[in-house]
C-alpha positions as CSV (number, residue, x, y, z in Angstrom):
1,M,5.5,8.9,13.5
2,A,2.8,9.8,10.9
3,E,3.1,11.9,7.8
4,T,0.0,12.9,5.9
5,E,0.0,13.8,2.2
6,G,-2.7,15.3,0.2
7,A,-4.6,17.0,3.0
8,E,-5.6,19.9,0.8
9,M,-8.0,17.5,-1.1
10,P,-9.1,14.9,1.5
11,E,-12.3,14.2,-0.5
12,R,-10.2,12.7,-3.3
13,L,-7.2,10.8,-1.8
14,L,-5.6,11.1,1.7
15,I,-2.3,9.3,2.1
16,T,-1.1,8.7,5.7
17,R,2.3,7.1,6.2
18,T,3.2,5.7,9.6
19,T,6.0,3.5,10.9
20,T,5.3,0.8,13.5
21,G,7.6,0.1,16.4
22,D,9.4,-2.6,14.4
23,R,9.8,-0.2,11.5
24,V,7.1,-1.6,9.2
25,C,5.9,1.2,7.0
26,V,2.1,1.5,6.7
27,V,0.6,3.5,3.9
28,A,-3.0,4.1,4.7
29,L,-5.2,5.4,1.9
30,A,-8.6,6.9,2.1
31,G,-10.8,8.0,-0.8
32,E,-10.3,7.6,-4.6
33,V,-7.0,6.4,-6.1
34,D,-7.1,7.8,-9.6
35,I,-4.8,9.8,-11.9
36,D,-4.9,12.8,-9.6
37,G,-3.3,10.9,-6.6
38,S,-1.5,8.0,-8.2
39,A,1.8,9.8,-8.5
40,R,1.8,10.8,-4.8
41,L,0.9,7.2,-4.0
42,R,3.8,5.8,-6.0
43,E,6.2,8.3,-4.4
44,S,5.0,7.5,-0.9
45,L,5.4,3.7,-1.5
46,L,8.8,4.0,-3.0
47,A,9.9,6.2,-0.1
48,C,8.8,3.5,2.3
49,L,10.7,0.9,0.4
50,E,13.9,2.9,0.7
51,T,13.8,3.1,4.5
52,A,11.6,0.3,5.9
53,P,12.2,-3.5,6.0
54,A,8.5,-4.1,5.0
55,T,5.6,-2.1,3.6
56,V,1.8,-2.6,4.0
57,V,-0.7,-0.7,1.9
58,D,-3.9,-0.3,3.8
59,L,-6.8,-0.1,1.3
60,G,-9.6,-0.3,3.9
61,E,-10.9,3.2,3.3
62,V,-10.4,3.3,-0.5
63,T,-13.7,3.6,-2.4
64,F,-12.4,3.7,-6.0
65,M,-9.2,2.6,-7.8
66,D,-8.5,3.1,-11.5
67,S,-5.7,1.8,-13.7
68,S,-3.3,4.5,-12.6
69,G,-3.6,3.2,-9.0
70,I,-3.1,-0.3,-10.2
71,N,0.1,0.9,-12.0
72,A,1.4,2.6,-8.8
73,L,0.9,-0.7,-6.9
74,I,2.6,-2.7,-9.6
75,T,5.6,-0.3,-9.7
76,A,5.9,-0.5,-5.9
77,H,5.7,-4.3,-6.1
78,Q,8.5,-4.5,-8.7
79,A,10.7,-2.2,-6.6
80,A,10.0,-4.2,-3.5
81,E,11.0,-7.4,-5.3
82,S,14.2,-5.8,-6.5
83,A,15.0,-4.7,-3.0
84,G,14.1,-8.1,-1.5
85,K,11.6,-6.4,0.8
86,P,8.0,-7.5,1.4
87,L,5.1,-5.4,0.2
88,C,1.5,-6.4,0.8
89,L,-2.0,-5.0,0.6
90,A,-4.4,-5.0,3.5
91,A,-8.2,-4.8,3.7
92,P,-9.3,-4.2,0.1
93,R,-13.1,-4.1,0.0
94,G,-16.0,-4.1,-2.4
95,A,-15.3,-2.6,-5.8
96,V,-11.6,-2.1,-5.1
97,L,-11.1,-5.8,-4.3
98,R,-13.1,-6.6,-7.5
99,V,-10.7,-4.5,-9.6
100,L,-7.7,-6.1,-8.0
101,Q,-9.1,-9.5,-8.9
102,L,-10.2,-8.6,-12.4
103,V,-6.7,-7.4,-13.4
104,G,-4.8,-10.1,-11.4
105,V,-3.1,-7.9,-8.9
106,D,-4.5,-10.1,-6.1
107,A,-2.4,-13.0,-7.5
108,L,0.7,-10.8,-8.0
109,I,0.8,-8.8,-4.7
110,P,0.1,-10.7,-1.4
111,W,-3.0,-9.3,0.3
112,H,-4.8,-9.9,3.6
113,A,-8.3,-9.3,4.7
114,G,-7.3,-7.1,7.6
115,L,-4.5,-4.7,8.6
116,D,-3.6,-6.8,11.7
117,E,-3.0,-9.9,9.6
118,A,-0.9,-8.0,7.1
119,L,1.2,-6.4,9.8
120,A,1.8,-9.8,11.5
121,Q,2.9,-11.3,8.2
122,S,5.2,-8.3,7.4
123,R,6.7,-8.5,10.8
124,T,7.5,-12.2,10.2
125,F,9.4,-11.3,7.1
126,G,11.0,-8.3,8.7
127,A,12.3,-10.3,11.6
128,S,13.8,-12.9,9.2
129,G,15.7,-10.1,7.5
130,G,13.5,-10.4,4.6
């Protein structure tokens, strides 16, 4: 099942939420994560955390992220920790990875170089009830 948010402005931020067969929620982002889309991102992540045993944020198609995007990720991380559910980032690249490293999010939220690796790790946690 896939749910797409923000299709009216795909050049800015497209958010696609899918659920894998083992119920891991994947939030795939494409475009720019800035003040215009960060509230939708936060809502989407929090919705996943309510229903899924694990959540993966796919950053592979993100070209820009500002502090509002970082704040949305940190809010989701805190909610995931409170719920005892894993949340991880997948495939941050270039400038986005650099921003995550500069502000220390890469040390706060687990991240993986690719989506497959992130899903494998999330499934491990999900299978253990995690």
